[in-house]
BALO-207882 format. One line per field, with one value per residue (C-alpha): residue number from 1; residue in three letters; x, z, y. Coordinates in Angstrom, 1 decimal. Last residue first. Layout:
<atoms>
resi NUM,...
resn ALA,...
px X,...
pz Z,...
py Y,...
</atoms>
This chain:
<atoms>
resi 377,376,375,374,373,372,371,370,369,368,367,366,365,364,363,362,361,360,359,358,357,356,355,354,353,352,351,350,349,348,347,346,345,344,343,342,341,340,339,338,337,336,335,334,333,332,331,330,329,328,327,326,325,324,323,322,321,320,319,318,317,316,315,314,313,312,311,310,309,308,307,306,305,304,303,302,301,300,299,298,297,296,295,294,293,292,291,290,289,288,287,286,285,284,283,282,281,280,279,278,277,276,275,274,273,272,271,270,269,268,267,266,265,264,263,262,261,260,259,258,257,256,255,254,253,252,251,250,249,248,247,246,245,244,243,242,241,240,239,238,237,236,235,234,233,232,231,230,229,228,227,226,225,224,223,222,221,220,219,218,217,216,215,214,213,212,211,210,209,208,207,206,205,204,203,202,201,200,199,198,197,196,195,194,193,192,191,190,189,188,187,186,185,184,183,182,181,180,179,178,177,176,175,174,173,172,171,170,169,168,167,166,165,164,163,162,161,160,159,158,157,156,155,154,153,152,151,150,149,148,147,146,145,144,143,142,141,140,139,138,137,136,135,134,133,132,131,130,129,128,127,126,125,124,123,122,121,120,119,118,117,116,115,114,113,112,111,110,109,108,107,106,105,104,103,102,101,100,99,98,97,96,95,94,93,92,91,90,89,88,87,86,85,84,83,82,81,80,79,78,77,76,75,74,73,72,71,70,69,68,67,66,65,64,63,62,61,60,59,58,57,56,55,54,53,52,51,50,49,48,47,46,45,44,43,42,41,40,39,38,37,36,35,34,33,32,31,30,29,28,27,26,25,24,23,22,21,20,19,18,17,16,15,14,13,12,11,10,9,8,7,6,5,4,3,2,1
resn THR,ARG,VAL,ALA,ALA,SER,PRO,VAL,GLY,CYS,GLY,GLU,ALA,LEU,ALA,ASP,ARG,TYR,LEU,GLN,ARG,TYR,GLN,GLY,ALA,MET,SER,GLY,THR,SER,PHE,SER,GLU,ARG,VAL,ARG,ALA,ARG,ALA,ALA,SER,GLY,MET,ARG,LYS,ARG,LEU,LEU,ARG,ASP,ARG,CYS,LEU,VAL,ILE,CYS,LYS,GLU,ALA,PHE,ARG,GLU,ALA,ASP,ARG,ASP,GLY,ILE,LEU,TYR,GLY,GLN,VAL,GLY,ASP,GLN,ILE,ILE,GLU,ALA,LEU,GLY,GLY,VAL,ALA,PRO,ALA,VAL,VAL,PRO,VAL,GLY,HIS,SER,MET,ALA,GLU,LEU,VAL,SER,LEU,PRO,VAL,GLY,GLU,HIS,LEU,SER,THR,ASN,LEU,TYR,LEU,ASP,LEU,GLY,ARG,TYR,PHE,ALA,PRO,THR,GLU,GLU,LEU,PHE,GLY,ARG,LEU,THR,PHE,ARG,ARG,GLU,LEU,GLY,CYS,LYS,ARG,ILE,LEU,GLU,ARG,ILE,GLU,ARG,ARG,GLY,PRO,GLY,GLU,GLY,ALA,VAL,GLU,PHE,ARG,ILE,GLY,PRO,ASP,ARG,ARG,ALA,VAL,GLU,GLN,ALA,VAL,ARG,VAL,MET,LEU,PRO,PHE,ASP,LYS,VAL,PRO,TYR,PHE,ARG,GLY,ALA,SER,GLY,ILE,VAL,LEU,THR,ASP,GLY,GLY,GLU,ARG,PHE,SER,GLU,GLY,GLU,PRO,ILE,GLU,ILE,GLY,ASN,HIS,ILE,VAL,GLN,VAL,ARG,ASP,GLU,PRO,PHE,GLY,PHE,SER,SER,VAL,PHE,ARG,ASP,ARG,ILE,ASP,GLU,SER,VAL,ALA,VAL,THR,THR,ARG,PHE,LEU,ARG,ALA,LEU,LEU,PHE,PHE,ASN,LEU,ARG,LEU,THR,LEU,ARG,ARG,SER,LEU,SER,ASP,LYS,GLY,GLY,HIS,ILE,GLU,PRO,MET,GLY,HIS,GLN,THR,ALA,ILE,LEU,ARG,ALA,ASN,GLY,ARG,PHE,ARG,SER,ALA,ILE,CYS,ALA,THR,ILE,ASN,GLU,LYS,TYR,ARG,HIS,SER,HIS,ILE,ILE,ASP,PRO,SER,GLU,ARG,GLN,LEU,THR,ARG,ARG,VAL,GLU,ALA,LEU,ILE,ARG,PRO,PHE,PRO,GLU,ARG,GLY,GLU,ASP,LEU,VAL,THR,VAL,PRO,ILE,ASP,LEU,GLY,ARG,VAL,ARG,ALA,ALA,LEU,LYS,GLY,GLU,ASN,LEU,LEU,ILE,ALA,SER,LEU,GLN,LEU,ASP,ARG,TYR,ARG,LEU,LEU,GLY,LYS,LEU,LEU,HIS,PHE,VAL,MET,ALA,GLU,ALA,GLY,ALA,TRP,LEU,ASP,GLY,SER,MET,ILE,HIS,CYS,VAL,ARG,ILE,MET
px 4.4,4.5,7.0,4.7,1.8,4.1,4.8,8.5,10.4,8.8,8.7,5.3,6.3,8.9,6.3,4.1,6.9,7.8,4.1,3.9,6.9,5.2,2.1,4.0,6.0,2.8,1.1,4.2,4.8,1.3,-1.5,-4.6,-5.2,-2.6,-3.4,-7.1,-6.6,-4.5,-7.2,-10.0,-8.1,-7.7,-11.4,-12.4,-9.8,-10.9,-14.6,-13.8,-11.9,-14.6,-13.6,-10.7,-12.6,-15.5,-13.1,-11.1,-14.4,-15.5,-12.1,-12.1,-15.5,-14.4,-11.4,-13.5,-11.6,-14.4,-15.6,-14.0,-13.2,-13.4,-11.6,-11.0,-14.7,-16.7,-15.5,-13.7,-10.0,-7.5,-9.1,-10.7,-7.1,-6.2,-7.0,-9.1,-11.7,-9.8,-8.4,-9.1,-7.3,-7.5,-4.2,-3.6,0.1,-0.6,-2.9,-0.1,2.1,-0.5,-1.1,2.6,2.9,0.6,-1.5,-1.7,-2.4,-4.0,-4.7,-3.3,-4.9,-4.0,-4.7,-3.6,-5.3,-4.1,-0.4,2.6,2.8,3.2,6.2,7.8,7.5,9.2,12.9,15.2,12.7,12.9,11.5,9.3,7.1,5.0,1.6,0.0,2.5,3.1,-0.6,-1.2,-2.6,0.1,2.8,1.4,1.3,5.0,6.0,4.0,5.8,9.2,8.4,7.4,10.8,10.8,11.0,9.0,7.2,4.1,2.6,-0.7,-2.0,-5.4,-6.5,-7.7,-10.9,-13.3,-11.2,-8.1,-9.8,-10.6,-7.0,-5.7,-7.9,-6.5,-2.9,-3.9,-5.2,-1.8,-0.2,-1.6,0.3,0.4,2.1,5.2,6.4,7.2,5.2,4.0,0.9,-0.2,-3.1,-2.1,-4.4,-3.5,-5.1,-4.8,-4.3,-4.6,-2.4,-3.3,-0.1,-1.2,1.5,4.4,4.7,3.2,5.7,4.4,2.6,1.8,-1.2,-0.6,-2.8,-1.9,-1.7,-0.8,-4.1,-6.1,-4.0,-2.8,-4.4,-3.2,-6.5,-8.8,-6.3,-3.8,-6.6,-8.2,-4.9,-4.2,-7.6,-7.2,-4.2,-0.4,-0.4,2.0,3.0,3.5,5.4,6.9,7.4,4.2,2.3,5.3,7.3,4.7,4.0,7.7,8.2,5.3,6.6,10.1,8.8,6.9,10.0,12.2,9.7,9.9,6.9,5.7,3.1,0.5,1.9,2.1,2.8,2.5,0.2,1.5,3.8,3.8,5.8,7.6,8.2,10.4,11.3,14.8,14.8,17.9,19.7,21.0,17.6,17.5,19.5,16.9,13.9,15.7,16.8,13.3,11.8,14.4,13.7,10.1,9.8,10.6,12.1,11.9,14.2,13.4,15.6,18.7,22.1,24.0,27.1,25.2,22.8,25.7,27.3,23.9,23.5,27.0,26.3,23.0,24.8,27.4,24.7,22.8,25.7,27.5,27.9,24.3,23.4,26.0,25.7,25.3,25.4,23.9,24.2,21.6,23.0,19.9,22.0,23.2,19.5,19.4,22.5,21.4,18.0,19.5,21.7,23.9,22.2,21.2,20.5,20.9,19.6,20.1,17.9,18.1,14.6,13.8,14.6,11.7,12.1,14.2,11.2,9.9,13.1,13.1,9.5,10.0,13.0,11.1,8.2,10.4,11.9,8.5,7.1,10.0,13.7,15.3,18.2,17.4,16.8,15.6,16.4,15.5,17.2,15.5,17.2,14.7,16.2
pz 32.3,33.7,31.0,28.3,29.5,29.5,25.8,25.1,23.5,25.3,24.3,22.7,20.1,18.8,17.8,16.3,14.1,12.9,12.1,10.2,8.1,7.5,6.3,3.9,2.5,1.7,-0.1,-2.0,-3.1,-4.6,-3.5,-3.1,-6.0,-8.5,-7.8,-8.4,-11.5,-13.0,-12.2,-13.6,-16.9,-17.0,-16.2,-19.1,-21.5,-20.6,-21.0,-24.4,-25.6,-24.6,-25.3,-22.9,-20.1,-20.3,-20.8,-17.6,-15.7,-16.8,-16.1,-12.5,-12.1,-13.7,-11.5,-8.3,-5.4,-3.9,-3.8,-7.0,-7.3,-10.8,-12.4,-11.8,-11.5,-11.5,-8.0,-6.4,-6.3,-3.8,-0.4,-1.7,-2.4,1.2,2.4,0.2,-2.6,-5.1,-8.1,-11.7,-12.5,-15.1,-16.7,-16.9,-16.2,-12.6,-12.3,-13.1,-10.6,-7.9,-8.4,-8.2,-5.2,-3.2,-0.5,2.1,0.4,1.1,-0.7,-3.9,-7.3,-9.0,-12.7,-14.6,-18.0,-21.4,-20.5,-22.5,-20.6,-17.4,-18.7,-20.1,-16.7,-14.9,-14.9,-13.4,-14.4,-12.5,-14.6,-17.6,-17.1,-20.3,-20.5,-24.0,-25.8,-22.8,-21.9,-22.2,-18.6,-17.6,-19.0,-17.1,-13.9,-14.5,-14.8,-11.7,-9.7,-11.0,-10.0,-6.4,-4.9,-6.2,-9.2,-10.9,-13.9,-15.1,-18.6,-19.9,-23.5,-25.0,-28.6,-28.1,-26.3,-24.4,-23.5,-23.1,-20.5,-18.4,-18.6,-17.8,-14.7,-13.7,-14.2,-12.0,-9.3,-9.3,-8.9,-5.3,-4.2,-0.6,-1.7,-2.9,-6.4,-5.8,-7.7,-11.1,-13.1,-16.7,-19.1,-22.7,-25.7,-29.1,-32.4,-31.4,-28.0,-28.1,-25.0,-22.9,-21.8,-19.9,-19.6,-17.2,-14.6,-11.1,-8.3,-5.8,-2.5,0.2,2.5,5.9,8.6,12.2,15.1,18.5,19.3,18.8,21.4,19.8,21.1,18.3,16.8,17.1,17.1,14.7,12.5,12.2,11.3,8.6,7.0,7.2,5.0,5.1,8.9,10.7,14.2,16.5,19.7,19.8,23.1,23.9,20.8,18.6,21.1,21.6,17.8,17.0,19.8,18.4,14.9,15.9,17.9,14.9,12.7,15.2,15.4,11.7,9.5,7.5,10.1,8.5,6.0,7.7,5.5,8.2,7.4,5.2,5.1,8.8,9.2,12.5,14.6,17.7,19.2,20.4,24.0,25.3,22.5,24.4,24.6,20.9,20.0,21.5,19.8,16.4,16.3,17.1,14.4,11.9,12.8,11.9,8.9,8.6,11.2,11.7,14.5,15.2,17.0,15.5,17.2,14.0,15.9,18.8,16.2,14.3,17.4,18.4,14.8,15.0,18.4,17.1,14.0,16.3,18.5,15.4,13.9,10.9,7.5,6.1,8.2,6.3,7.6,5.3,6.7,4.3,4.3,1.9,-1.3,-3.2,-5.3,-2.0,-1.5,-4.9,-4.3,-0.8,-2.2,-5.0,-2.8,0.3,3.3,6.8,5.8,8.2,6.7,7.2,6.8,8.2,8.1,8.5,4.8,3.6,-0.1,0.8,2.4,-1.0,-2.0,1.4,1.0,-2.6,-1.5,1.5,-0.7,-3.2,-0.4,1.0,-2.5,-3.5,-4.2,-1.9,0.6,1.8,5.4,6.7,9.4,8.7,10.7,11.1,12.5,12.9,12.4
py 2.6,6.1,7.2,5.8,7.9,11.0,10.6,10.5,13.4,16.3,19.9,19.7,22.3,19.9,17.3,19.9,21.1,17.6,16.9,20.1,19.0,15.7,17.4,19.6,16.7,14.8,17.7,18.6,15.0,14.9,12.6,14.7,17.1,15.8,12.2,12.7,14.8,11.9,9.4,11.6,11.9,8.1,7.7,9.9,8.3,4.7,5.7,7.2,4.1,1.7,-1.9,-2.0,-0.5,-3.0,-5.9,-5.0,-4.7,-8.2,-9.7,-8.5,-10.0,-13.3,-13.5,-13.5,-12.1,-10.0,-6.4,-5.2,-1.5,0.1,3.0,6.7,7.5,4.2,3.2,6.1,5.2,6.4,5.9,2.6,1.4,2.1,-1.4,-3.5,-2.8,-4.9,-3.1,-2.0,1.3,4.0,5.2,9.0,9.0,10.1,7.1,4.7,6.4,6.4,2.6,1.9,4.1,1.8,3.5,0.8,-2.4,-5.8,-9.0,-7.4,-7.8,-4.5,-4.0,-0.8,-0.1,1.1,0.8,2.0,5.3,3.2,1.3,4.5,6.1,3.1,3.7,1.0,-1.7,-5.0,-7.9,-7.5,-10.6,-10.8,-12.4,-12.8,-15.1,-17.3,-17.4,-21.2,-21.4,-23.9,-21.5,-18.5,-20.7,-21.6,-17.9,-17.1,-19.8,-18.6,-15.0,-15.8,-15.0,-11.4,-9.1,-6.4,-5.2,-7.1,-7.1,-8.4,-8.4,-7.8,-8.5,-12.1,-10.9,-13.1,-16.2,-14.1,-12.0,-15.0,-16.3,-12.8,-12.8,-16.1,-14.7,-11.7,-14.1,-15.8,-12.3,-12.3,-9.1,-10.3,-13.6,-11.8,-11.2,-7.5,-4.9,-3.5,-4.1,-4.0,-4.3,-3.6,-3.2,-4.7,-3.5,0.1,1.7,5.5,5.8,8.8,10.6,13.7,16.3,16.6,13.9,14.4,13.7,11.2,11.3,8.8,9.6,11.0,9.5,10.1,7.6,8.9,10.5,7.3,5.5,2.2,-1.0,-3.3,-4.4,-1.4,1.5,0.0,-1.4,2.0,3.7,1.0,1.6,5.4,5.0,5.8,5.4,7.7,6.5,9.5,10.2,6.7,5.0,3.2,2.1,2.1,0.1,-2.7,-2.7,-3.3,-5.9,-8.0,-7.7,-8.7,-11.6,-12.9,-12.5,-14.3,-17.2,-17.6,-17.0,-20.0,-20.9,-18.6,-16.1,-12.8,-9.7,-7.1,-4.2,-1.3,1.7,2.3,5.5,6.1,9.2,9.4,12.7,13.3,14.5,12.8,11.0,7.9,6.3,7.1,4.0,1.7,3.3,3.9,0.2,-1.0,1.2,0.1,-3.5,-2.9,-0.6,3.2,5.4,9.2,10.5,14.1,16.7,15.2,15.3,14.3,13.1,11.5,10.0,8.5,7.1,5.4,4.1,2.6,0.9,-0.5,-1.9,-3.5,-5.0,-6.2,-8.2,-6.7,-8.3,-8.2,-5.2,-3.1,0.5,3.5,7.0,9.5,13.3,14.8,16.2,15.1,12.7,11.1,10.2,8.6,6.5,5.4,4.4,2.4,0.3,0.2,-1.3,-0.2,3.4,6.3,9.6,13.3,16.4,19.9,21.5,25.2,25.9,23.8,22.8,19.9,18.2,17.1,15.3,13.6,12.5,11.3,9.2,7.8,6.9,5.1,3.1,2.2,1.2,-1.0,-0.5,-3.1,-3.1,0.5,-0.4,3.0,5.5,9.1,11.9,15.3,18.4,21.3,24.7
</atoms>
C-alpha cells in the first residue's frame, strides 16, 4: 500500500483545484493507494474531497500564522505517515518541504500547474522571494516536479536550471461527459470563455475581439463565466465598446456543463497557459476552440483540426477565425467532434491518474526520499 498525502490551498475553485479533485477521484480506482489531503482553507475543494470519502485536514491560513500552520502540517504528516507528499502551488511546496524534514524518507512530488503570474513591479517583495525559494527547493529537494505541459517543462530546464530527469510531463485530464452535445445555433450564435479575471487571461483582448466580430456579424453574442479582481475593469471596457447587449459576464458558475453546452465556439485569449481545464471541458462537449499559440495550448489543439491557433495578439485575426467558424455549421461540427475525440484519447482523468500512480510507484522503487545530488549540496 502506498500512502499519498496531497497538500493544496483550496481557497479558490479554479483550474488547479479542479485538477486536484479530478486526480484524487481518478486515483481512487487503484487499491494499492491510500489517499489523504491537507488543505489550507475551507472551501469547495474540501467539500468535494470529503465527498470522495478521502480523509481531509483543513487548516485556516487566513487566521493562523505560518509557523503554526507548519507545525500543524508536521503533526498531520506524522499521524498520516505518508510515503509520498504531493504538493500543489508555491507556499504549499515550501510547507511540504519543511514539514517533510521530520518525515524521514517521505518522497516529495510537486505539480506545476502553470508559470508564475508576474506583473512587473506590482508584485510584492514577499511574493518574489516566495517564488525564488519555491524554485530553489523544487530543483534541489523534490524527487519530481510534474509539469502539465512540455512548454513548462522546457522552461523549467532552460530558465530555472532544473535537472532534466527531475521534471516529468503529465497532462491534465478531465472526465468525459456522456454523449456529444453539438449546438445547432440558430439566429444567435454564442462565443464563450471561462476563467479568473486576472491579467494573464487578457480578457481585454477578448472584448476587442468581440468588438471586431460585432462590426462584421450582428448575430453573435459573447459570454464569460468567472470572477476575479479584474471583473469591474472588463465590465467598464464592455460599456465603452458599446457591447452591453452582446457581451454577458455570467459570474461564478457552480456547475459548468450547461454553460459549455450553450456555446458554439470557445475563445481563449490568455498570455500563457499550461493545460487549461476550461479548454479541455469545452472540447469534451464538442465545442471547437480559437486560442493563442502559447504555452500548452498548442499541445492540446492542432491548428485547423480542433479549432484555430493564432500566432499573435491581433484582435482582427482572432475575430476572422471566429467568424469563419460561426458562419460554417459543418466546419464547426467537424472541429467540435475532433475536439471531443482529442480529449477522450489524450486528456482523460483515467490517463492522468494512471501516470501519477506510476510516478508514485517509481518514486518508492528508488528507495530514497531526497535525491543524492541534493544531499551533497
